[in-house]
C-alpha positions in Angstrom: 0.0 0.0 0.0 1.4 3.4 -1.0 1.4 6.5 1.3 -1.2 8.1 -1.0 -3.5 5.1 -0.7 -3.2 5.1 3.0 -3.9 8.8 3.2 -7.0 8.4 1.0 -8.4 5.6 3.1 -7.7 7.7 6.3 -9.5 10.7 4.7 -12.5 8.5 3.7 -12.8 7.0 7.2 -12.7 10.5 8.7 -15.5 11.7 6.3 -17.6 8.6 7.2 -17.1 9.4 10.9 -18.1 13.0 10.5 -21.1 12.1 8.3 -22.3 9.5 10.8 -22.0 12.0 13.7 -24.0 14.6 11.7 -26.8 12.1 10.9 -26.9 10.9 14.5 -27.7 14.4 15.7 -30.9 14.3 13.7 -30.6 17.9 12.6 -32.8 19.4 9.8 -31.6 18.4 6.3 -30.5 21.9 5.4 -28.5 22.3 8.6 -26.9 18.9 8.0 -26.0 19.7 4.4 -24.4 23.0 5.5 -22.3 21.3 8.2 -21.4 18.5 5.8 -20.3 21.0 3.2 -18.2 22.8 5.8 -16.4 19.6 6.7 -15.8 18.7 3.0 -14.2 22.1 2.5 -12.0 21.7 5.6 -10.8 18.3 4.3 -10.3 19.6 0.8 -8.2 22.6 2.2 -6.2 20.2 4.4 -5.6 17.9 1.4 -4.4 20.8 -0.8 -2.0 22.1 1.9 -0.6 18.5 2.5 -0.2 17.9 -1.2 1.6 21.2 -2.0 3.4 21.6 1.3 6.9 21.7 -0.3 5.7 24.3 -2.8 4.0 26.3 -0.1 7.2 26.3 1.9 9.1 27.8 -1.0 6.4 30.5 -1.4 6.4 31.3 2.3 10.2 31.5 2.4 10.1 33.9 -0.5 7.4 36.1 1.1 9.1 36.1 4.4 12.4 37.1 2.8 10.7 39.9 0.8 9.0 41.2 4.0 12.3 41.0 5.9 11.0 38.3 8.3 14.0 36.2 7.5 17.4 36.6 5.8 16.9 33.8 3.3 18.9 31.4 5.4 17.5 27.8 5.6 18.0 25.3 8.4 20.5 23.3 6.3 22.7 26.4 5.8 21.4 27.0 2.3 21.0 30.7 1.4 18.0 31.6 -0.8 18.1 35.0 -2.4 14.9 36.4 -4.1 15.2 38.3 -7.4 14.9 42.1 -6.7 12.5 44.4 -8.6 15.3 45.2 -11.1 15.6 41.5 -12.1 18.9 40.9 -10.3 19.9 38.8 -7.3 21.6 40.8 -4.6 22.8 40.3 -1.0 24.2 42.3 1.8 27.5 40.8 2.8 30.0 41.9 5.4 33.5 42.9 4.2 35.9 43.3 7.1 32.9 43.8 9.4 31.2 46.4 7.2 27.9 45.8 5.4 28.3 46.0 1.6 25.5 45.3 -0.9 26.6 43.0 -3.8 24.8 42.1 -7.0 25.4 38.4 -7.8 26.9 38.3 -11.3 27.8 35.0 -12.9 29.0 36.9 -15.9 31.8 38.5 -13.8 34.9 36.4 -13.5 36.2 38.2 -10.4 34.3 39.8 -7.5 34.6 43.6 -7.8 34.0 46.5 -5.5 33.6 50.2 -6.0 36.4 52.3 -4.7 34.0 54.0 -2.2 32.8 50.7 -0.8 36.4 49.3 -0.6 37.6 52.4 1.3 34.6 52.2 3.7 35.4 48.6 4.5 39.1 49.3 5.0 40.1 47.1 2.1 43.9 47.0 1.5 44.2 48.0 -2.2 47.5 47.1 -4.0 48.1 50.5 -5.6 51.7 49.6 -6.5 50.8 46.7 -8.8 49.9 47.0 -12.5 46.2 47.7 -13.0 44.0 44.9 -14.5 42.1 45.8 -17.6 38.7 44.1 -17.7 35.7 44.1 -20.1 32.5 45.3 -18.4 29.0 46.0 -19.6 30.1 49.6 -20.1 33.3 48.8 -22.0 36.9 48.3 -20.7 37.9 49.5 -17.2 41.1 49.5 -15.2 40.9 47.9 -11.8 43.3 47.4 -8.9 43.9 44.1 -7.2 42.9 43.8 -3.5 42.3 41.1 -0.9 39.5 41.1 1.6 40.5 40.0 5.1 37.0 38.7 5.7 34.0 38.2 3.4 30.8 36.8 4.9 27.7 36.2 2.8 25.2 34.9 5.3 26.8 31.7 6.8 29.4 31.5 4.0 32.7 32.8 5.3 35.8 33.5 3.2 39.2 34.9 4.3 42.0 36.5 2.3 39.6 36.7 -0.7 40.8 38.3 -4.0 38.8 41.1 -5.5 39.2 43.9 -8.0 38.5 47.6 -7.1 37.6 50.4 -9.4 36.1 53.9 -9.2 34.4 53.2 -12.6 31.8 51.0 -10.9 29.8 53.8 -9.3 28.1 52.3 -6.3 27.9 48.8 -7.8 29.6 45.8 -6.2 29.7 42.5 -8.0 29.9 39.1 -6.4 31.5 37.1 -9.3 32.4 33.6 -10.3 35.5 33.4 -8.1 33.1 33.5 -5.2 30.4 31.2 -6.7 33.1 28.6 -7.6 34.0 28.2 -3.9 30.5 26.9 -3.1 29.3 23.3 -3.2 26.7 24.4 -5.6 24.4 27.2 -6.8 21.4 27.3 -9.0 18.4 29.5 -10.0 15.0 28.2 -9.1 12.5 30.5 -10.8 12.9 33.9 -9.1 15.3 32.5 -6.3 19.0 32.1 -6.3 20.1 29.2 -4.1 23.6 29.1 -2.7 24.8 25.9 -1.1 27.8 26.6 1.1 
């Protein structure tokens, strides 16, 4: 016997029990039908919730994250990031103890920070080295190499993490593939980015 068959038999037995208790009370037919319909609706709602419980959990997690009721962190350590209104995935990480908002960009080879964000987080920029020329969405840009003492994205912690810094990024900071490649896995599920530390 499968779990679904067992659940169906259990539901039928409960309906029979409720129906027999209604008929035993000898209420007027209209009243009995109203009560029976109410119980059928209760069982139907319970069945729908039970059947779609995993989907409903995903929806609830998304709503709770959007409303700020949770930070997207799951019990197993997985981080779920909802797509923002601009169509991007972003996260507030801590860099050397300072909060910095990053846009997750799988098209960026290396994690990049704006000069202002790097200075605010006391990032040690290697000004003596040759600049790195990279292709960006706005053309080529010169960037300086730097290393973050500490980078925390939710429960994911990295130390001595390499980044590029440039004043051409405006206020945009990009979490690139050199971060995503350190994870066990990452994937996009609809409008949610899932990071497995």
